[in-house]
PQR file with spaces between the fields and no chain letter, atoms N, CA, C, O and H, PARSE charges and radii, in Angstrom:
ATOM       1  N    MET     1      31.386  -11.753   28.721 -0.4000 1.5000
ATOM       2  CA   MET     1      30.642  -10.519   28.441 -0.0000 2.0000
ATOM       3  C    MET     1      29.528  -10.302   29.569  0.5500 1.7000
ATOM       4  O    MET     1      28.740  -11.192   29.888 -0.5500 1.4000
ATOM       5  N    GLY     2      29.543   -9.164   30.076 -0.4000 1.5000
ATOM       6  CA   GLY     2      28.450   -8.739   30.941 -0.0000 2.0000
ATOM       7  C    GLY     2      27.111   -8.400   30.316  0.5500 1.7000
ATOM       8  O    GLY     2      27.040   -8.430   29.088 -0.5500 1.4000
ATOM       9  H    GLY     2      30.183   -8.441   29.817  0.4000 1.0000
ATOM      10  N    ILE     3      26.034   -8.077   31.037 -0.4000 1.5000
ATOM      11  CA   ILE     3      24.805   -7.726   30.468 -0.0000 2.0000
ATOM      12  C    ILE     3      24.586   -6.207   30.358  0.5500 1.7000
ATOM      13  O    ILE     3      23.549   -5.765   29.863 -0.5500 1.4000
ATOM      14  H    ILE     3      26.092   -8.053   32.035  0.4000 1.0000
ATOM      15  N    ARG     4      25.486   -5.472   30.784 -0.4000 1.5000
ATOM      16  CA   ARG     4      25.433   -4.061   30.773 -0.0000 2.0000
ATOM      17  C    ARG     4      25.300   -3.420   29.386  0.5500 1.7000
ATOM      18  O    ARG     4      26.164   -3.642   28.537 -0.5500 1.4000
ATOM      19  H    ARG     4      26.329   -5.830   31.186  0.4000 1.0000
ATOM      20  N    ARG     5      24.287   -2.663   29.138 -0.4000 1.5000
ATOM      21  CA   ARG     5      24.096   -2.012   27.935 -0.0000 2.0000
ATOM      22  C    ARG     5      23.703   -2.855   26.752  0.5500 1.7000
ATOM      23  O    ARG     5      23.717   -2.414   25.602 -0.5500 1.4000
ATOM      24  H    ARG     5      23.585   -2.483   29.828  0.4000 1.0000
ATOM      25  N    GLN     6      23.340   -4.124   27.081 -0.4000 1.5000
ATOM      26  CA   GLN     6      22.866   -5.131   25.968 -0.0000 2.0000
ATOM      27  C    GLN     6      21.383   -4.679   25.749  0.5500 1.7000
ATOM      28  O    GLN     6      20.704   -4.195   26.654 -0.5500 1.4000
ATOM      29  H    GLN     6      23.328   -4.482   28.015  0.4000 1.0000
ATOM      30  N    LYS     7      20.941   -4.878   24.473 -0.4000 1.5000
ATOM      31  CA   LYS     7      19.605   -4.500   23.999 -0.0000 2.0000
ATOM      32  C    LYS     7      18.687   -5.651   24.598  0.5500 1.7000
ATOM      33  O    LYS     7      19.012   -6.837   24.649 -0.5500 1.4000
ATOM      34  H    LYS     7      21.493   -5.271   23.738  0.4000 1.0000
ATOM      35  N    VAL     8      17.499   -5.116   25.038 -0.4000 1.5000
ATOM      36  CA   VAL     8      16.351   -5.978   25.438 -0.0000 2.0000
ATOM      37  C    VAL     8      15.639   -6.330   24.118  0.5500 1.7000
ATOM      38  O    VAL     8      15.331   -5.465   23.298 -0.5500 1.4000
ATOM      39  H    VAL     8      17.234   -4.153   24.997  0.4000 1.0000
ATOM      40  N    VAL     9      15.398   -7.622   23.955 -0.4000 1.5000
ATOM      41  CA   VAL     9      14.682   -8.199   22.744 -0.0000 2.0000
ATOM      42  C    VAL     9      13.343   -8.721   23.015  0.5500 1.7000
ATOM      43  O    VAL     9      12.535   -8.895   22.101 -0.5500 1.4000
ATOM      44  H    VAL     9      15.648   -8.325   24.621  0.4000 1.0000
ATOM      45  N    ASN    10      13.053   -9.003   24.366 -0.4000 1.5000
ATOM      46  CA   ASN    10      11.782   -9.521   24.721 -0.0000 2.0000
ATOM      47  C    ASN    10      11.673   -9.483   26.254  0.5500 1.7000
ATOM      48  O    ASN    10      12.596   -9.820   26.996 -0.5500 1.4000
ATOM      49  H    ASN    10      13.709   -8.862   25.108  0.4000 1.0000
ATOM      50  N    VAL    11      10.505   -9.058   26.659 -0.4000 1.5000
ATOM      51  CA   VAL    11       9.909   -9.126   28.013 -0.0000 2.0000
ATOM      52  C    VAL    11       8.714   -9.778   28.340  0.5500 1.7000
ATOM      53  O    VAL    11       7.652   -9.444   27.814 -0.5500 1.4000
ATOM      54  H    VAL    11       9.755   -8.785   26.056  0.4000 1.0000
ATOM      55  N    GLN    12       8.800  -10.738   29.214 -0.4000 1.5000
ATOM      56  CA   GLN    12       7.512  -11.443   29.485 -0.0000 2.0000
ATOM      57  C    GLN    12       7.318  -11.657   31.000  0.5500 1.7000
ATOM      58  O    GLN    12       8.225  -11.503   31.818 -0.5500 1.4000
ATOM      59  H    GLN    12       9.662  -11.009   29.641  0.4000 1.0000
ATOM      60  N    LEU    13       6.082  -12.017   31.296 -0.4000 1.5000
ATOM      61  CA   LEU    13       5.664  -12.386   32.702 -0.0000 2.0000
ATOM      62  C    LEU    13       5.428  -13.841   32.684  0.5500 1.7000
ATOM      63  O    LEU    13       4.726  -14.293   31.779 -0.5500 1.4000
ATOM      64  H    LEU    13       5.345  -12.142   30.632  0.4000 1.0000
ATOM      65  N    ASP    14       5.991  -14.730   33.684 -0.4000 1.5000
ATOM      66  CA   ASP    14       5.643  -16.082   33.846 -0.0000 2.0000
ATOM      67  C    ASP    14       4.135  -16.185   34.015  0.5500 1.7000
ATOM      68  O    ASP    14       3.458  -15.216   34.360 -0.5500 1.4000
ATOM      69  H    ASP    14       6.562  -14.363   34.419  0.4000 1.0000
ATOM      70  N    THR    15       3.615  -17.421   33.755 -0.4000 1.5000
ATOM      71  CA   THR    15       2.142  -17.721   33.727 -0.0000 2.0000
ATOM      72  C    THR    15       1.681  -18.124   35.150  0.5500 1.7000
ATOM      73  O    THR    15       0.497  -18.009   35.468 -0.5500 1.4000
ATOM      74  H    THR    15       4.165  -18.207   33.475  0.4000 1.0000
ATOM      75  N    VAL    16       2.553  -18.564   35.944 -0.4000 1.5000
ATOM      76  CA   VAL    16       2.300  -19.065   37.212 -0.0000 2.0000
ATOM      77  C    VAL    16       2.437  -17.977   38.354  0.5500 1.7000
ATOM      78  O    VAL    16       1.522  -17.780   39.154 -0.5500 1.4000
ATOM      79  H    VAL    16       3.514  -18.657   35.685  0.4000 1.0000
ATOM      80  N    SER    17       3.515  -17.350   38.381 -0.4000 1.5000
ATOM      81  CA   SER    17       3.710  -16.149   39.185 -0.0000 2.0000
ATOM      82  C    SER    17       4.305  -14.958   38.348  0.5500 1.7000
ATOM      83  O    SER    17       4.757  -15.162   37.221 -0.5500 1.4000
ATOM      84  H    SER    17       4.258  -17.510   37.731  0.4000 1.0000
ATOM      85  N    PRO    18       4.296  -13.921   38.828 -0.5600 1.5000
ATOM      86  CA   PRO    18       4.668  -12.793   37.978  0.2800 2.0000
ATOM      87  C    PRO    18       6.283  -12.564   37.931  0.5500 1.7000
ATOM      88  O    PRO    18       6.857  -11.502   38.170 -0.5500 1.4000
ATOM      89  N    HIS    19       6.823  -13.685   37.604 -0.4000 1.5000
ATOM      90  CA   HIS    19       8.263  -13.616   37.431 -0.0000 2.0000
ATOM      91  C    HIS    19       8.568  -12.869   36.171  0.5500 1.7000
ATOM      92  O    HIS    19       7.957  -13.146   35.138 -0.5500 1.4000
ATOM      93  H    HIS    19       6.356  -14.548   37.409  0.4000 1.0000
ATOM      94  N    LEU    20       9.581  -11.834   36.208 -0.4000 1.5000
ATOM      95  CA   LEU    20       9.928  -11.099   35.134 -0.0000 2.0000
ATOM      96  C    LEU    20      10.904  -11.692   34.365  0.5500 1.7000
ATOM      97  O    LEU    20      11.938  -11.986   34.965 -0.5500 1.4000
ATOM      98  H    LEU    20      10.077  -11.609   37.046  0.4000 1.0000
ATOM      99  N    ILE    21      10.835  -11.967   33.078 -0.4000 1.5000
ATOM     100  CA   ILE    21      11.782  -12.691   32.313 -0.0000 2.0000
ATOM     101  C    ILE    21      12.200  -11.758   31.083  0.5500 1.7000
ATOM     102  O    ILE    21      11.406  -11.504   30.177 -0.5500 1.4000
ATOM     103  H    ILE    21       9.996  -11.728   32.590  0.4000 1.0000
ATOM     104  N    ILE    22      13.475  -11.282   31.120 -0.4000 1.5000
ATOM     105  CA   ILE    22      13.956  -10.373   30.152 -0.0000 2.0000
ATOM     106  C    ILE    22      15.080  -10.973   29.201  0.5500 1.7000
ATOM     107  O    ILE    22      16.193  -11.276   29.631 -0.5500 1.4000
ATOM     108  H    ILE    22      14.120  -11.488   31.855  0.4000 1.0000
ATOM     109  N    SER    23      14.738  -11.104   28.015 -0.4000 1.5000
ATOM     110  CA   SER    23      15.743  -11.706   27.039 -0.0000 2.0000
ATOM     111  C    SER    23      16.589  -10.520   26.432  0.5500 1.7000
ATOM     112  O    SER    23      16.106   -9.439   26.096 -0.5500 1.4000
ATOM     113  H    SER    23      13.833  -10.858   27.666  0.4000 1.0000
ATOM     114  N    LEU    24      17.900  -10.866   26.339 -0.4000 1.5000
ATOM     115  CA   LEU    24      18.834   -9.944   25.761 -0.0000 2.0000
ATOM     116  C    LEU    24      19.242  -10.292   24.448  0.5500 1.7000
ATOM     117  O    LEU    24      19.044  -11.423   24.004 -0.5500 1.4000
ATOM     118  H    LEU    24      18.293  -11.745   26.612  0.4000 1.0000
ATOM     119  N    GLU    25      19.855   -9.301   23.730 -0.4000 1.5000
ATOM     120  CA   GLU    25      20.199   -9.562   22.241 -0.0000 2.0000
ATOM     121  C    GLU    25      21.278  -10.760   22.215  0.5500 1.7000
ATOM     122  O    GLU    25      21.382  -11.541   21.269 -0.5500 1.4000
ATOM     123  H    GLU    25      20.015   -8.382   24.091  0.4000 1.0000
ATOM     124  N    SER    26      21.993  -10.795   23.272 -0.4000 1.5000
ATOM     125  CA   SER    26      23.229  -11.900   23.304 -0.0000 2.0000
ATOM     126  C    SER    26      22.636  -13.333   23.590  0.5500 1.7000
ATOM     127  O    SER    26      23.353  -14.329   23.492 -0.5500 1.4000
ATOM     128  H    SER    26      21.909  -10.161   24.041  0.4000 1.0000
ATOM     129  N    GLY    27      21.404  -13.406   23.922 -0.4000 1.5000
ATOM     130  CA   GLY    27      20.829  -14.659   24.124 -0.0000 2.0000
ATOM     131  C    GLY    27      20.718  -14.882   25.617  0.5500 1.7000
ATOM     132  O    GLY    27      20.040  -15.843   25.979 -0.5500 1.4000
ATOM     133  H    GLY    27      20.821  -12.598   24.002  0.4000 1.0000
ATOM     134  N    ARG    28      21.278  -14.140   26.504 -0.4000 1.5000
ATOM     135  CA   ARG    28      21.345  -14.236   27.859 -0.0000 2.0000
ATOM     136  C    ARG    28      19.845  -13.817   28.411  0.5500 1.7000
ATOM     137  O    ARG    28      19.169  -13.000   27.786 -0.5500 1.4000
ATOM     138  H    ARG    28      21.828  -13.358   26.210  0.4000 1.0000
ATOM     139  N    VAL    29      19.400  -14.405   29.566 -0.4000 1.5000
ATOM     140  CA   VAL    29      18.227  -14.114   30.069 -0.0000 2.0000
ATOM     141  C    VAL    29      18.347  -13.535   31.545  0.5500 1.7000
ATOM     142  O    VAL    29      19.088  -14.102   32.348 -0.5500 1.4000
ATOM     143  H    VAL    29      19.950  -15.069   30.074  0.4000 1.0000
ATOM     144  N    LEU    30      17.717  -12.559   31.853 -0.4000 1.5000
ATOM     145  CA   LEU    30      17.590  -12.000   33.168 -0.0000 2.0000
ATOM     146  C    LEU    30      16.311  -12.310   33.798  0.5500 1.7000
ATOM     147  O    LEU    30      15.239  -11.879   33.372 -0.5500 1.4000
ATOM     148  H    LEU    30      17.116  -12.099   31.201  0.4000 1.0000
ATOM     149  N    PHE    31      16.451  -13.136   34.917 -0.4000 1.5000
ATOM     150  CA   PHE    31      15.177  -13.656   35.498 -0.0000 2.0000
ATOM     151  C    PHE    31      14.971  -12.857   36.948  0.5500 1.7000
ATOM     152  O    PHE    31      15.858  -12.849   37.802 -0.5500 1.4000
ATOM     153  H    PHE    31      17.321  -13.486   35.263  0.4000 1.0000
ATOM     154  N    VAL    32      13.782  -12.236   37.103 -0.4000 1.5000
ATOM     155  CA   VAL    32      13.594  -11.536   38.323 -0.0000 2.0000
ATOM     156  C    VAL    32      12.483  -12.240   39.079  0.5500 1.7000
ATOM     157  O    VAL    32      11.379  -12.397   38.558 -0.5500 1.4000
ATOM     158  H    VAL    32      13.062  -12.243   36.409  0.4000 1.0000
ATOM     159  N    ASN    33      12.744  -12.633   40.217 -0.4000 1.5000
ATOM     160  CA   ASN    33      11.668  -13.357   41.051 -0.0000 2.0000
ATOM     161  C    ASN    33      10.313  -12.499   41.198  0.5500 1.7000
ATOM     162  O    ASN    33      10.331  -11.289   41.425 -0.5500 1.4000
ATOM     163  H    ASN    33      13.640  -12.505   40.640  0.4000 1.0000
ATOM     164  N    GLY    34       9.274  -13.167   41.061 -0.4000 1.5000
ATOM     165  CA   GLY    34       8.108  -12.414   41.110 -0.0000 2.0000
ATOM     166  C    GLY    34       7.165  -12.781   42.255  0.5500 1.7000
ATOM     167  O    GLY    34       6.053  -12.265   42.363 -0.5500 1.4000
ATOM     168  H    GLY    34       9.259  -14.150   40.877  0.4000 1.0000
ATOM     169  N    TYR    35       7.661  -13.719   43.132 -0.4000 1.5000
ATOM     170  CA   TYR    35       6.781  -14.122   44.090 -0.0000 2.0000
ATOM     171  C    TYR    35       7.379  -13.998   45.503  0.5500 1.7000
ATOM     172  O    TYR    35       8.512  -14.430   45.714 -0.5500 1.4000
ATOM     173  H    TYR    35       8.564  -14.139   43.044  0.4000 1.0000
ATOM     174  N    ASP    36       6.695  -13.455   46.421 -0.4000 1.5000
ATOM     175  CA   ASP    36       7.016  -13.462   47.880 -0.0000 2.0000
ATOM     176  C    ASP    36       5.751  -13.194   48.673  0.5500 1.7000
ATOM     177  O    ASP    36       5.051  -12.218   48.403 -0.5500 1.4000
ATOM     178  H    ASP    36       5.774  -13.104   46.250  0.4000 1.0000
ATOM     179  N    PRO    37       5.456  -14.009   49.612 -0.5600 1.5000
ATOM     180  CA   PRO    37       4.166  -13.914   50.377  0.2800 2.0000
ATOM     181  C    PRO    37       4.028  -12.651   51.139  0.5500 1.7000
ATOM     182  O    PRO    37       2.925  -12.294   51.551 -0.5500 1.4000
ATOM     183  N    ASN    38       5.183  -11.911   51.358 -0.4000 1.5000
ATOM     184  CA   ASN    38       5.054  -10.608   52.174 -0.0000 2.0000
ATOM     185  C    ASN    38       5.506   -9.332   51.486  0.5500 1.7000
ATOM     186  O    ASN    38       5.138   -8.270   51.989 -0.5500 1.4000
ATOM     187  H    ASN    38       6.080  -12.201   51.024  0.4000 1.0000
ATOM     188  N    TYR    39       6.165   -9.313   50.533 -0.4000 1.5000
ATOM     189  CA   TYR    39       6.918   -8.202   49.870 -0.0000 2.0000
ATOM     190  C    TYR    39       6.666   -8.025   48.375  0.5500 1.7000
ATOM     191  O    TYR    39       6.375   -8.985   47.662 -0.5500 1.4000
ATOM     192  H    TYR    39       6.464  -10.175   50.125  0.4000 1.0000
ATOM     193  N    GLU    40       6.784   -6.762   47.911 -0.4000 1.5000
ATOM     194  CA   GLU    40       6.687   -6.467   46.551 -0.0000 2.0000
ATOM     195  C    GLU    40       8.158   -6.942   45.983  0.5500 1.7000
ATOM     196  O    GLU    40       9.203   -6.568   46.516 -0.5500 1.4000
ATOM     197  H    GLU    40       7.019   -5.983   48.491  0.4000 1.0000
ATOM     198  N    CYS    41       8.116   -7.754   44.913 -0.4000 1.5000
ATOM     199  CA   CYS    41       9.404   -8.255   44.378 -0.0000 2.0000
ATOM     200  C    CYS    41      10.017   -7.291   43.349  0.5500 1.7000
ATOM     201  O    CYS    41      11.239   -7.142   43.361 -0.5500 1.4000
ATOM     202  H    CYS    41       7.267   -8.057   44.480  0.4000 1.0000
ATOM     203  N    TRP    42       9.325   -6.683   42.535 -0.4000 1.5000
ATOM     204  CA   TRP    42       9.700   -5.633   41.688 -0.0000 2.0000
ATOM     205  C    TRP    42       8.604   -4.581   41.278  0.5500 1.7000
ATOM     206  O    TRP    42       7.409   -4.763   41.509 -0.5500 1.4000
ATOM     207  H    TRP    42       8.333   -6.804   42.525  0.4000 1.0000
ATOM     208  N    GLN    43       9.057   -3.576   40.712 -0.4000 1.5000
ATOM     209  CA   GLN    43       8.163   -2.602   40.026 -0.0000 2.0000
ATOM     210  C    GLN    43       8.762   -2.099   38.772  0.5500 1.7000
ATOM     211  O    GLN    43       9.980   -2.061   38.591 -0.5500 1.4000
ATOM     212  H    GLN    43      10.028   -3.428   40.524  0.4000 1.0000
ATOM     213  N    LEU    44       7.876   -1.711   37.906 -0.4000 1.5000
ATOM     214  CA   LEU    44       8.350   -1.415   36.526 -0.0000 2.0000
ATOM     215  C    LEU    44       7.498   -0.058   36.184  0.5500 1.7000
ATOM     216  O    LEU    44       6.270   -0.110   36.250 -0.5500 1.4000
ATOM     217  H    LEU    44       6.888   -1.742   38.053  0.4000 1.0000
ATOM     218  N    GLY    45       8.064    0.976   35.872 -0.4000 1.5000
ATOM     219  CA   GLY    45       7.354    2.125   35.441 -0.0000 2.0000
ATOM     220  C    GLY    45       8.277    3.024   34.572  0.5500 1.7000
ATOM     221  O    GLY    45       9.430    2.681   34.310 -0.5500 1.4000
ATOM     222  H    GLY    45       9.062    1.018   35.819  0.4000 1.0000
ATOM     223  N    ASP    46       7.733    4.179   34.138 -0.4000 1.5000
ATOM     224  CA   ASP    46       8.348    5.050   33.506 -0.0000 2.0000
ATOM     225  C    ASP    46       8.031    6.457   33.909  0.5500 1.7000
ATOM     226  O    ASP    46       7.106    7.104   33.421 -0.5500 1.4000
ATOM     227  H    ASP    46       6.796    4.458   34.351  0.4000 1.0000
ATOM     228  N    PRO    47       8.987    6.963   34.978 -0.5600 1.5000
ATOM     229  CA   PRO    47       8.770    8.191   35.670  0.2800 2.0000
ATOM     230  C    PRO    47       9.085    9.297   34.770  0.5500 1.7000
ATOM     231  O    PRO    47       8.586   10.385   35.057 -0.5500 1.4000
ATOM     232  N    PHE    48       9.864    9.209   33.677 -0.4000 1.5000
ATOM     233  CA   PHE    48      10.101   10.215   32.689 -0.0000 2.0000
ATOM     234  C    PHE    48       9.255   10.280   31.479  0.5500 1.7000
ATOM     235  O    PHE    48       9.465   11.088   30.575 -0.5500 1.4000
ATOM     236  H    PHE    48      10.269    8.325   33.444  0.4000 1.0000
ATOM     237  N    GLY    49       8.409    9.517   31.477 -0.4000 1.5000
ATOM     238  CA   GLY    49       7.380    9.569   30.255 -0.0000 2.0000
ATOM     239  C    GLY    49       6.376   10.697   30.483  0.5500 1.7000
ATOM     240  O    GLY    49       6.379   11.465   31.444 -0.5500 1.4000
ATOM     241  H    GLY    49       8.239    8.860   32.212  0.4000 1.0000
ATOM     242  N    GLU    50       5.460   10.687   29.396 -0.4000 1.5000
ATOM     243  CA   GLU    50       4.436   11.784   29.428 -0.0000 2.0000
ATOM     244  C    GLU    50       3.312   11.317   30.266  0.5500 1.7000
ATOM     245  O    GLU    50       2.585   12.128   30.838 -0.5500 1.4000
ATOM     246  H    GLU    50       5.457   10.063   28.615  0.4000 1.0000
ATOM     247  N    VAL    51       3.129    9.947   30.368 -0.4000 1.5000
ATOM     248  CA   VAL    51       1.991    9.376   31.288 -0.0000 2.0000
ATOM     249  C    VAL    51       2.646    8.548   32.265  0.5500 1.7000
ATOM     250  O    VAL    51       3.728    7.993   32.077 -0.5500 1.4000
ATOM     251  H    VAL    51       3.720    9.288   29.903  0.4000 1.0000
ATOM     252  N    ASP    52       1.904    8.476   33.396 -0.4000 1.5000
ATOM     253  CA   ASP    52       2.486    7.577   34.518 -0.0000 2.0000
ATOM     254  C    ASP    52       1.865    6.104   34.479  0.5500 1.7000
ATOM     255  O    ASP    52       0.678    5.881   34.720 -0.5500 1.4000
ATOM     256  H    ASP    52       1.024    8.927   33.549  0.4000 1.0000
ATOM     257  N    TRP    53       2.750    5.184   34.167 -0.4000 1.5000
ATOM     258  CA   TRP    53       2.349    3.759   34.232 -0.0000 2.0000
ATOM     259  C    TRP    53       3.284    3.170   35.309  0.5500 1.7000
ATOM     260  O    TRP    53       4.435    3.558   35.512 -0.5500 1.4000
ATOM     261  H    TRP    53       3.713    5.365   33.971  0.4000 1.0000
ATOM     262  N    LEU    54       2.678    2.232   35.942 -0.4000 1.5000
ATOM     263  CA   LEU    54       3.431    1.416   37.066 -0.0000 2.0000
ATOM     264  C    LEU    54       2.785    0.072   37.216  0.5500 1.7000
ATOM     265  O    LEU    54       1.584   -0.059   37.451 -0.5500 1.4000
ATOM     266  H    LEU    54       1.744    1.917   35.777  0.4000 1.0000
ATOM     267  N    LEU    55       3.674   -0.980   37.062 -0.4000 1.5000
ATOM     268  CA   LEU    55       3.343   -2.313   37.306 -0.0000 2.0000
ATOM     269  C    LEU    55       4.164   -2.728   38.441  0.5500 1.7000
ATOM     270  O    LEU    55       5.359   -2.440   38.508 -0.5500 1.4000
ATOM     271  H    LEU    55       4.650   -0.874   36.870  0.4000 1.0000
ATOM     272  N    VAL    56       3.447   -3.508   39.478 -0.4000 1.5000
ATOM     273  CA   VAL    56       4.217   -3.973   40.728 -0.0000 2.0000
ATOM     274  C    VAL    56       3.835   -5.459   40.895  0.5500 1.7000
ATOM     275  O    VAL    56       2.656   -5.791   40.771 -0.5500 1.4000
ATOM     276  H    VAL    56       2.477   -3.742   39.423  0.4000 1.0000
ATOM     277  N    ALA    57       4.726   -6.294   41.153 -0.4000 1.5000
ATOM     278  CA   ALA    57       4.584   -7.733   41.533 -0.0000 2.0000
ATOM     279  C    ALA    57       4.287   -7.627   43.101  0.5500 1.7000
ATOM     280  O    ALA    57       5.187   -7.546   43.937 -0.5500 1.4000
ATOM     281  H    ALA    57       5.683   -6.024   41.255  0.4000 1.0000
ATOM     282  N    ILE    58       2.981   -7.637   43.390 -0.4000 1.5000
ATOM     283  CA   ILE    58       2.562   -7.516   44.896 -0.0000 2.0000
ATOM     284  C    ILE    58       2.657   -8.829   45.587  0.5500 1.7000
ATOM     285  O    ILE    58       2.654   -9.897   44.976 -0.5500 1.4000
ATOM     286  H    ILE    58       2.250   -7.703   42.710  0.4000 1.0000
ATOM     287  N    PRO    59       2.743   -8.715   46.918 -0.5600 1.5000
ATOM     288  CA   PRO    59       2.797  -10.001   47.684  0.2800 2.0000
ATOM     289  C    PRO    59       1.660  -11.001   47.388  0.5500 1.7000
ATOM     290  O    PRO    59       0.494  -10.650   47.211 -0.5500 1.4000
ATOM     291  N    GLY    60       2.059  -12.163   47.354 -0.4000 1.5000
ATOM     292  CA   GLY    60       1.212  -13.256   47.087 -0.0000 2.0000
ATOM     293  C    GLY    60       1.213  -13.685   45.623  0.5500 1.7000
ATOM     294  O    GLY    60       0.542  -14.664   45.295 -0.5500 1.4000
ATOM     295  H    GLY    60       3.007  -12.448   47.498  0.4000 1.0000
ATOM     296  N    GLY    61       1.893  -13.041   44.771 -0.4000 1.5000
ATOM     297  CA   GLY    61       1.972  -13.507   43.370 -0.0000 2.0000
ATOM     298  C    GLY    61       0.935  -12.969   42.450  0.5500 1.7000
ATOM     299  O    GLY    61       0.422  -13.696   41.600 -0.5500 1.4000
ATOM     300  H    GLY    61       2.438  -12.246   45.038  0.4000 1.0000
ATOM     301  N    ASP    62       0.598  -11.675   42.596 -0.4000 1.5000
ATOM     302  CA   ASP    62      -0.258  -11.073   41.652 -0.0000 2.0000
ATOM     303  C    ASP    62       0.266   -9.757   41.086  0.5500 1.7000
ATOM     304  O    ASP    62       1.245   -9.275   41.655 -0.5500 1.4000
ATOM     305  H    ASP    62       1.015  -11.084   43.286  0.4000 1.0000
ATOM     306  N    ILE    63      -0.198   -9.183   40.156 -0.4000 1.5000
ATOM     307  CA   ILE    63       0.299   -7.820   39.589 -0.0000 2.0000
ATOM     308  C    ILE    63      -0.777   -6.716   39.895  0.5500 1.7000
ATOM     309  O    ILE    63      -1.976   -6.875   39.667 -0.5500 1.4000
ATOM     310  H    ILE    63      -0.994   -9.575   39.694  0.4000 1.0000
ATOM     311  N    ALA    64      -0.257   -5.645   40.404 -0.4000 1.5000
ATOM     312  CA   ALA    64      -0.996   -4.401   40.530 -0.0000 2.0000
ATOM     313  C    ALA    64      -0.543   -3.406   39.294  0.5500 1.7000
ATOM     314  O    ALA    64       0.617   -3.242   38.915 -0.5500 1.4000
ATOM     315  H    ALA    64       0.717   -5.516   40.589  0.4000 1.0000
ATOM     316  N    ILE    65      -1.689   -2.799   38.771 -0.4000 1.5000
ATOM     317  CA   ILE    65      -1.309   -1.839   37.581 -0.0000 2.0000
ATOM     318  C    ILE    65      -1.970   -0.541   37.868  0.5500 1.7000
ATOM     319  O    ILE    65      -3.157   -0.464   38.184 -0.5500 1.4000
ATOM     320  H    ILE    65      -2.631   -2.933   39.080  0.4000 1.0000
ATOM     321  N    TRP    66      -1.052    0.635   37.733 -0.4000 1.5000
ATOM     322  CA   TRP    66      -1.576    1.946   37.839 -0.0000 2.0000
ATOM     323  C    TRP    66      -1.349    2.529   36.377  0.5500 1.7000
ATOM     324  O    TRP    66      -0.234    2.419   35.868 -0.5500 1.4000
ATOM     325  H    TRP    66      -0.087    0.573   37.476  0.4000 1.0000
ATOM     326  N    CYS    67      -2.377    3.140   35.705 -0.4000 1.5000
ATOM     327  CA   CYS    67      -2.337    3.521   34.461 -0.0000 2.0000
ATOM     328  C    CYS    67      -3.157    4.918   34.369  0.5500 1.7000
ATOM     329  O    CYS    67      -3.938    5.259   35.256 -0.5500 1.4000
ATOM     330  H    CYS    67      -3.282    3.230   36.119  0.4000 1.0000
ATOM     331  N    PRO    68      -2.925    5.622   33.314 -0.5600 1.5000
ATOM     332  CA   PRO    68      -3.622    6.802   33.139  0.2800 2.0000
ATOM     333  C    PRO    68      -5.046    6.585   33.130  0.5500 1.7000
ATOM     334  O    PRO    68      -5.538    5.564   32.650 -0.5500 1.4000
ATOM     335  N    SER    69      -5.883    7.728   33.763 -0.4000 1.5000
ATOM     336  CA   SER    69      -7.350    7.401   33.804 -0.0000 2.0000
ATOM     337  C    SER    69      -8.046    7.258   32.508  0.5500 1.7000
ATOM     338  O    SER    69      -9.092    6.621   32.392 -0.5500 1.4000
ATOM     339  H    SER    69      -5.484    8.557   34.153  0.4000 1.0000
ATOM     340  N    GLU    70      -7.355    7.953   31.388 -0.4000 1.5000
ATOM     341  CA   GLU    70      -7.940    7.870   30.139 -0.0000 2.0000
ATOM     342  C    GLU    70      -7.674    6.581   29.310  0.5500 1.7000
ATOM     343  O    GLU    70      -8.190    6.383   28.210 -0.5500 1.4000
ATOM     344  H    GLU    70      -6.504    8.471   31.482  0.4000 1.0000
ATOM     345  N    PHE    71      -6.858    5.756   29.908 -0.4000 1.5000
ATOM     346  CA   PHE    71      -6.692    4.382   29.277 -0.0000 2.0000
ATOM     347  C    PHE    71      -7.752    3.458   29.437  0.5500 1.7000
ATOM     348  O    PHE    71      -8.199    3.209   30.557 -0.5500 1.4000
ATOM     349  H    PHE    71      -6.439    5.917   30.802  0.4000 1.0000
ATOM     350  N    LYS    72      -8.217    2.896   28.344 -0.4000 1.5000
ATOM     351  CA   LYS    72      -9.335    1.940   28.405 -0.0000 2.0000
ATOM     352  C    LYS    72      -9.085    0.570   28.512  0.5500 1.7000
ATOM     353  O    LYS    72     -10.023   -0.227   28.562 -0.5500 1.4000
ATOM     354  H    LYS    72      -7.854    3.098   27.435  0.4000 1.0000
């Protein structure tokens, strides 16, 4: 069974580097590398939502966050 169209049950970031760990309903786990010294590994956002959010795993193992100005 592939992972296409399976429900996501949990999403987390690793504590050492911003590896993205996505757990699926079937018990499978999708691991997305979050560290590269020179490149952005992944970005996550909602371009179709009412507010613009963007999380990016930036070079060197950190996370950059863009959020609405009214967010505290």
